[in-house]
KOLFI-193006 format. One record per residue (C-alpha): residue number from 1; residue in one letter; y negated, x negated, z. Coordinates in Angstrom, 1 decimal, padded with zeros to 4 digits. Example, Ala and Ser with C-alpha at 12.3 -4.5 7.8 and 13.67 -1.06 7.14 Angstrom:
% KOLFI-193006
mardren n: 1 | res: A | yy: 004.5 | xx: -012.3 | zz: 007.8
mardren n: 2 | res: S | yy: 001.1 | xx: -013.7 | zz: 007.1
% end
This chain:
% KOLFI-193006
mardren n: 1 | res: M | yy: 000.0 | xx: 000.0 | zz: 000.0
mardren n: 2 | res: W | yy: -003.5 | xx: -001.3 | zz: -000.8
mardren n: 3 | res: P | yy: -005.8 | xx: -002.4 | zz: 002.1
mardren n: 4 | res: G | yy: -007.8 | xx: 000.4 | zz: 003.5
mardren n: 5 | res: H | yy: -005.4 | xx: 003.2 | zz: 002.5
mardren n: 6 | res: P | yy: -005.8 | xx: 006.0 | zz: 004.9
mardren n: 7 | res: D | yy: -002.1 | xx: 006.2 | zz: 005.8
mardren n: 8 | res: E | yy: -000.1 | xx: 003.1 | zz: 005.0
mardren n: 9 | res: K | yy: 003.1 | xx: 004.6 | zz: 006.4
mardren n: 10 | res: Q | yy: 003.2 | xx: 007.5 | zz: 003.8
mardren n: 11 | res: P | yy: 004.5 | xx: 006.9 | zz: 000.3
mardren n: 12 | res: I | yy: 001.8 | xx: 006.8 | zz: -002.3
mardren n: 13 | res: R | yy: 001.4 | xx: 009.9 | zz: -004.5
mardren n: 14 | res: I | yy: -000.2 | xx: 009.3 | zz: -007.9
mardren n: 15 | res: A | yy: -001.6 | xx: 011.8 | zz: -010.4
mardren n: 16 | res: L | yy: -000.6 | xx: 010.7 | zz: -013.9
mardren n: 17 | res: L | yy: -003.3 | xx: 011.7 | zz: -016.3
mardren n: 18 | res: P | yy: -002.4 | xx: 012.4 | zz: -020.0
mardren n: 19 | res: P | yy: -002.7 | xx: 009.2 | zz: -022.0
mardren n: 20 | res: E | yy: -005.9 | xx: 008.3 | zz: -023.8
mardren n: 21 | res: N | yy: -005.4 | xx: 007.4 | zz: -027.5
mardren n: 22 | res: L | yy: -007.5 | xx: 004.4 | zz: -028.5
mardren n: 23 | res: T | yy: -005.5 | xx: 003.7 | zz: -031.7
mardren n: 24 | res: E | yy: -006.3 | xx: 004.7 | zz: -035.3
mardren n: 25 | res: T | yy: -003.0 | xx: 006.6 | zz: -035.5
mardren n: 26 | res: F | yy: -001.6 | xx: 009.7 | zz: -033.9
mardren n: 27 | res: P | yy: 001.0 | xx: 008.7 | zz: -031.3
mardren n: 28 | res: P | yy: 003.1 | xx: 011.4 | zz: -029.6
mardren n: 29 | res: L | yy: 001.1 | xx: 011.3 | zz: -026.4
mardren n: 30 | res: R | yy: 003.2 | xx: 013.9 | zz: -024.5
mardren n: 31 | res: E | yy: 006.4 | xx: 012.0 | zz: -025.2
mardren n: 32 | res: I | yy: 004.8 | xx: 008.7 | zz: -024.2
mardren n: 33 | res: E | yy: 003.5 | xx: 010.3 | zz: -020.9
mardren n: 34 | res: L | yy: 007.1 | xx: 011.4 | zz: -020.1
mardren n: 35 | res: V | yy: 008.3 | xx: 007.8 | zz: -020.6
mardren n: 36 | res: A | yy: 005.6 | xx: 006.6 | zz: -018.2
mardren n: 37 | res: E | yy: 006.5 | xx: 009.3 | zz: -015.7
mardren n: 38 | res: R | yy: 010.2 | xx: 008.3 | zz: -015.7
mardren n: 39 | res: A | yy: 009.4 | xx: 004.6 | zz: -015.3
mardren n: 40 | res: L | yy: 007.1 | xx: 005.3 | zz: -012.3
mardren n: 41 | res: A | yy: 009.6 | xx: 007.7 | zz: -010.7
mardren n: 42 | res: R | yy: 012.5 | xx: 005.1 | zz: -011.1
mardren n: 43 | res: A | yy: 010.2 | xx: 002.6 | zz: -009.4
mardren n: 44 | res: G | yy: 010.1 | xx: 004.9 | zz: -006.4
mardren n: 45 | res: I | yy: 006.5 | xx: 006.2 | zz: -006.9
mardren n: 46 | res: E | yy: 005.8 | xx: 009.9 | zz: -006.4
mardren n: 47 | res: V | yy: 004.1 | xx: 011.2 | zz: -009.5
mardren n: 48 | res: V | yy: 002.2 | xx: 014.4 | zz: -010.1
mardren n: 49 | res: S | yy: 002.0 | xx: 015.2 | zz: -013.8
mardren n: 50 | res: G | yy: 002.6 | xx: 017.8 | zz: -016.4
mardren n: 51 | res: A | yy: 001.5 | xx: 021.4 | zz: -015.8
mardren n: 52 | res: L | yy: -000.1 | xx: 020.7 | zz: -012.4
mardren n: 53 | res: V | yy: -002.4 | xx: 018.0 | zz: -013.9
mardren n: 54 | res: D | yy: -003.1 | xx: 020.0 | zz: -017.0
mardren n: 55 | res: E | yy: -004.2 | xx: 022.9 | zz: -014.9
mardren n: 56 | res: F | yy: -006.4 | xx: 020.6 | zz: -012.8
mardren n: 57 | res: L | yy: -008.0 | xx: 019.1 | zz: -015.9
mardren n: 58 | res: A | yy: -008.7 | xx: 022.6 | zz: -017.4
mardren n: 59 | res: R | yy: -010.0 | xx: 023.9 | zz: -014.1
mardren n: 60 | res: H | yy: -012.6 | xx: 021.1 | zz: -013.9
mardren n: 61 | res: R | yy: -013.2 | xx: 021.0 | zz: -017.7
mardren n: 62 | res: I | yy: -012.2 | xx: 017.4 | zz: -017.9
mardren n: 63 | res: R | yy: -011.5 | xx: 016.4 | zz: -021.5
mardren n: 64 | res: N | yy: -011.8 | xx: 012.6 | zz: -021.3
mardren n: 65 | res: T | yy: -008.8 | xx: 011.1 | zz: -019.4
mardren n: 66 | res: G | yy: -010.0 | xx: 007.6 | zz: -019.9
mardren n: 67 | res: G | yy: -011.8 | xx: 007.5 | zz: -016.5
mardren n: 68 | res: L | yy: -012.3 | xx: 009.3 | zz: -013.2
mardren n: 69 | res: D | yy: -015.7 | xx: 010.0 | zz: -011.8
mardren n: 70 | res: R | yy: -016.6 | xx: 010.8 | zz: -008.2
mardren n: 71 | res: D | yy: -016.3 | xx: 014.5 | zz: -008.4
mardren n: 72 | res: A | yy: -013.0 | xx: 014.4 | zz: -010.2
mardren n: 73 | res: A | yy: -011.6 | xx: 011.8 | zz: -007.8
mardren n: 74 | res: R | yy: -012.5 | xx: 014.0 | zz: -004.8
mardren n: 75 | res: A | yy: -011.0 | xx: 017.1 | zz: -006.4
mardren n: 76 | res: A | yy: -007.8 | xx: 015.2 | zz: -007.3
mardren n: 77 | res: Q | yy: -007.4 | xx: 014.1 | zz: -003.7
mardren n: 78 | res: T | yy: -008.0 | xx: 017.6 | zz: -002.3
mardren n: 79 | res: E | yy: -006.2 | xx: 019.8 | zz: -004.9
mardren n: 80 | res: L | yy: -003.3 | xx: 017.5 | zz: -006.0
mardren n: 81 | res: G | yy: -002.8 | xx: 015.7 | zz: -002.7
mardren n: 82 | res: V | yy: -002.9 | xx: 012.3 | zz: -004.4
mardren n: 83 | res: S | yy: -004.1 | xx: 009.0 | zz: -003.2
mardren n: 84 | res: A | yy: -004.9 | xx: 007.7 | zz: -006.7
mardren n: 85 | res: A | yy: -004.8 | xx: 008.5 | zz: -010.4
mardren n: 86 | res: M | yy: -003.1 | xx: 006.5 | zz: -013.1
mardren n: 87 | res: I | yy: -005.2 | xx: 006.2 | zz: -016.3
mardren n: 88 | res: T | yy: -003.2 | xx: 005.2 | zz: -019.4
mardren n: 89 | res: S | yy: -004.7 | xx: 004.0 | zz: -022.6
mardren n: 90 | res: I | yy: -002.6 | xx: 003.6 | zz: -025.7
mardren n: 91 | res: V | yy: -004.2 | xx: 000.7 | zz: -027.6
mardren n: 92 | res: L | yy: -001.6 | xx: -000.1 | zz: -030.2
mardren n: 93 | res: Y | yy: 001.0 | xx: 002.2 | zz: -031.9
mardren n: 94 | res: R | yy: 003.1 | xx: 001.8 | zz: -035.0
mardren n: 95 | res: E | yy: 006.4 | xx: 003.6 | zz: -035.7
mardren n: 96 | res: L | yy: 007.3 | xx: 001.9 | zz: -039.0
mardren n: 97 | res: E | yy: 009.1 | xx: -001.5 | zz: -038.9
mardren n: 98 | res: P | yy: 008.1 | xx: -003.7 | zz: -037.4
mardren n: 99 | res: P | yy: 007.1 | xx: -001.2 | zz: -034.6
mardren n: 100 | res: R | yy: 004.2 | xx: -002.1 | zz: -032.3
mardren n: 101 | res: F | yy: 003.1 | xx: -000.7 | zz: -029.0
mardren n: 102 | res: G | yy: 000.4 | xx: -001.6 | zz: -026.6
mardren n: 103 | res: V | yy: -000.8 | xx: 000.1 | zz: -023.4
mardren n: 104 | res: L | yy: -003.4 | xx: -000.5 | zz: -020.7
mardren n: 105 | res: M | yy: -002.9 | xx: 001.1 | zz: -017.3
mardren n: 106 | res: R | yy: -005.3 | xx: 001.4 | zz: -014.4
mardren n: 107 | res: L | yy: -004.8 | xx: 002.8 | zz: -010.9
mardren n: 108 | res: V | yy: -008.0 | xx: 004.4 | zz: -009.7
mardren n: 109 | res: S | yy: -008.5 | xx: 005.5 | zz: -006.1
mardren n: 110 | res: A | yy: -009.0 | xx: 009.2 | zz: -005.4
mardren n: 111 | res: A | yy: -011.8 | xx: 008.7 | zz: -002.9
mardren n: 112 | res: E | yy: -015.4 | xx: 009.3 | zz: -002.3
mardren n: 113 | res: E | yy: -016.2 | xx: 006.1 | zz: -004.2
mardren n: 114 | res: P | yy: -013.4 | xx: 005.7 | zz: -006.8
mardren n: 115 | res: E | yy: -012.5 | xx: 002.2 | zz: -007.7
mardren n: 116 | res: I | yy: -010.0 | xx: 000.4 | zz: -009.9
mardren n: 117 | res: L | yy: -007.3 | xx: -000.8 | zz: -007.5
mardren n: 118 | res: W | yy: -004.8 | xx: -002.3 | zz: -010.0
mardren n: 119 | res: M | yy: -004.7 | xx: -002.9 | zz: -013.8
mardren n: 120 | res: D | yy: -002.1 | xx: -004.3 | zz: -016.1
mardren n: 121 | res: G | yy: -001.1 | xx: -004.0 | zz: -019.7
mardren n: 122 | res: F | yy: 001.7 | xx: -004.6 | zz: -022.2
mardren n: 123 | res: G | yy: 001.6 | xx: -005.3 | zz: -025.9
mardren n: 124 | res: R | yy: 004.4 | xx: -006.2 | zz: -028.3
mardren n: 125 | res: A | yy: 005.6 | xx: -006.0 | zz: -031.9
mardren n: 126 | res: G | yy: 009.2 | xx: -005.6 | zz: -032.8
mardren n: 127 | res: D | yy: 009.3 | xx: -008.9 | zz: -034.6
mardren n: 128 | res: D | yy: 007.6 | xx: -011.0 | zz: -031.9
mardren n: 129 | res: S | yy: 010.9 | xx: -012.8 | zz: -031.0
mardren n: 130 | res: P | yy: 013.3 | xx: -012.5 | zz: -033.9
mardren n: 131 | res: G | yy: 015.6 | xx: -015.3 | zz: -032.6
mardren n: 132 | res: L | yy: 018.7 | xx: -016.4 | zz: -034.5
mardren n: 133 | res: L | yy: 019.5 | xx: -014.2 | zz: -037.5
mardren n: 134 | res: G | yy: 016.8 | xx: -011.8 | zz: -036.4
mardren n: 135 | res: L | yy: 019.0 | xx: -010.5 | zz: -033.5
mardren n: 136 | res: G | yy: 015.9 | xx: -010.3 | zz: -031.3
mardren n: 137 | res: N | yy: 014.1 | xx: -007.9 | zz: -033.5
mardren n: 138 | res: V | yy: 013.3 | xx: -004.5 | zz: -032.1
mardren n: 139 | res: G | yy: 013.5 | xx: -001.7 | zz: -034.7
mardren n: 140 | res: S | yy: 012.3 | xx: 001.3 | zz: -032.6
mardren n: 141 | res: V | yy: 008.9 | xx: 001.9 | zz: -031.0
mardren n: 142 | res: R | yy: 010.8 | xx: 003.9 | zz: -028.4
mardren n: 143 | res: V | yy: 012.4 | xx: 000.7 | zz: -027.1
mardren n: 144 | res: L | yy: 009.0 | xx: -000.9 | zz: -026.9
mardren n: 145 | res: E | yy: 007.6 | xx: 002.1 | zz: -024.9
mardren n: 146 | res: E | yy: 010.5 | xx: 001.9 | zz: -022.4
mardren n: 147 | res: E | yy: 009.9 | xx: -001.9 | zz: -022.0
mardren n: 148 | res: A | yy: 006.2 | xx: -001.4 | zz: -021.6
mardren n: 149 | res: F | yy: 006.3 | xx: 001.1 | zz: -018.8
mardren n: 150 | res: R | yy: 009.2 | xx: -000.5 | zz: -017.1
mardren n: 151 | res: T | yy: 007.2 | xx: -003.8 | zz: -017.0
mardren n: 152 | res: T | yy: 004.0 | xx: -002.2 | zz: -015.8
mardren n: 153 | res: A | yy: 005.8 | xx: -000.1 | zz: -013.2
mardren n: 154 | res: R | yy: 007.3 | xx: -003.3 | zz: -011.7
mardren n: 155 | res: S | yy: 003.8 | xx: -004.8 | zz: -011.6
mardren n: 156 | res: L | yy: 002.4 | xx: -001.7 | zz: -009.9
mardren n: 157 | res: V | yy: 005.2 | xx: -001.8 | zz: -007.2
mardren n: 158 | res: A | yy: 004.4 | xx: -005.5 | zz: -006.6
mardren n: 159 | res: F | yy: 000.8 | xx: -004.6 | zz: -006.0
mardren n: 160 | res: L | yy: 001.6 | xx: -001.7 | zz: -003.7
mardren n: 161 | res: H | yy: 003.9 | xx: -003.9 | zz: -001.7
mardren n: 162 | res: D | yy: 001.3 | xx: -006.4 | zz: -000.6
mardren n: 163 | res: G | yy: -002.1 | xx: -005.1 | zz: -001.9
mardren n: 164 | res: R | yy: -002.6 | xx: -008.0 | zz: -004.3
mardren n: 165 | res: Q | yy: -002.8 | xx: -008.1 | zz: -008.0
mardren n: 166 | res: R | yy: -000.4 | xx: -010.5 | zz: -009.5
mardren n: 167 | res: S | yy: -001.3 | xx: -012.4 | zz: -012.6
mardren n: 168 | res: P | yy: 001.2 | xx: -012.0 | zz: -015.4
mardren n: 169 | res: S | yy: 003.3 | xx: -015.0 | zz: -016.1
mardren n: 170 | res: C | yy: 004.2 | xx: -016.6 | zz: -019.4
mardren n: 171 | res: P | yy: 007.8 | xx: -016.2 | zz: -020.7
mardren n: 172 | res: T | yy: 010.2 | xx: -018.7 | zz: -019.3
mardren n: 173 | res: S | yy: 010.9 | xx: -020.3 | zz: -022.6
mardren n: 174 | res: S | yy: 009.8 | xx: -024.0 | zz: -022.7
mardren n: 175 | res: K | yy: 008.0 | xx: -023.4 | zz: -026.0
mardren n: 176 | res: F | yy: 005.4 | xx: -021.4 | zz: -024.0
mardren n: 177 | res: A | yy: 004.9 | xx: -024.0 | zz: -021.3
mardren n: 178 | res: P | yy: 001.2 | xx: -024.9 | zz: -020.9
mardren n: 179 | res: R | yy: 000.2 | xx: -028.4 | zz: -022.1
mardren n: 180 | res: I | yy: -003.1 | xx: -028.5 | zz: -020.2
mardren n: 181 | res: A | yy: -004.6 | xx: -026.6 | zz: -017.3
mardren n: 182 | res: F | yy: -008.1 | xx: -026.4 | zz: -015.8
mardren n: 183 | res: R | yy: -009.6 | xx: -024.6 | zz: -012.9
mardren n: 184 | res: S | yy: -013.3 | xx: -024.9 | zz: -012.2
mardren n: 185 | res: P | yy: -014.1 | xx: -025.8 | zz: -008.6
mardren n: 186 | res: S | yy: -016.8 | xx: -023.2 | zz: -008.6
mardren n: 187 | res: V | yy: -014.2 | xx: -020.4 | zz: -008.7
mardren n: 188 | res: T | yy: -012.8 | xx: -021.4 | zz: -005.3
mardren n: 189 | res: R | yy: -016.1 | xx: -021.5 | zz: -003.5
mardren n: 190 | res: K | yy: -017.0 | xx: -018.9 | zz: -001.0
mardren n: 191 | res: G | yy: -019.6 | xx: -016.3 | zz: -001.7
mardren n: 192 | res: A | yy: -020.3 | xx: -013.9 | zz: -004.6
mardren n: 193 | res: L | yy: -020.0 | xx: -015.1 | zz: -008.2
mardren n: 194 | res: T | yy: -022.0 | xx: -013.8 | zz: -011.1
mardren n: 195 | res: V | yy: -020.2 | xx: -013.1 | zz: -014.4
mardren n: 196 | res: A | yy: -022.0 | xx: -012.7 | zz: -017.8
mardren n: 197 | res: V | yy: -020.4 | xx: -010.3 | zz: -020.2
mardren n: 198 | res: L | yy: -021.3 | xx: -011.3 | zz: -023.8
mardren n: 199 | res: P | yy: -021.3 | xx: -008.7 | zz: -026.6
mardren n: 200 | res: F | yy: -018.3 | xx: -008.6 | zz: -028.9
% end
């Protein structure tokens, strides 16, 4: 459970909002939502989704599921009995071979001042790791979806276990081993840091 959660002894209950489509295609959002729901449930997380969330969104006239403002967060906590909401953004989708799937997930607190508690993502093409004779190729976007939400669910559980965001690691293959590393001493200093965000 994350630090400051009102009741750390109770299991977390999350509202799973319908996925937001940020691709130029038309992915089956409801099917993808069900894959995400199953992955979270298998990871031991109580999920509120489907009709209950749809009714909540309609009642509050929420059309954009890519974020959660203060009023919506308070309402979700009161009406759905959740501690947080999961915002899912589909950023890459292709059914034809090679299939491609990319997703960004954010856990936002259902509190007076909503904040992003955890964030992780997954992106892969079916031909990323063909291996010998192409045996590593993935021919179905459904397989990539399952892998995506299984991976992000594990990351979320790790965060909920100790309240810290874990940085994703590189694959264990030696060909991905870093050849050089650098960490600025200014990053480890105490006090607030200022970050400049440049335009794309």
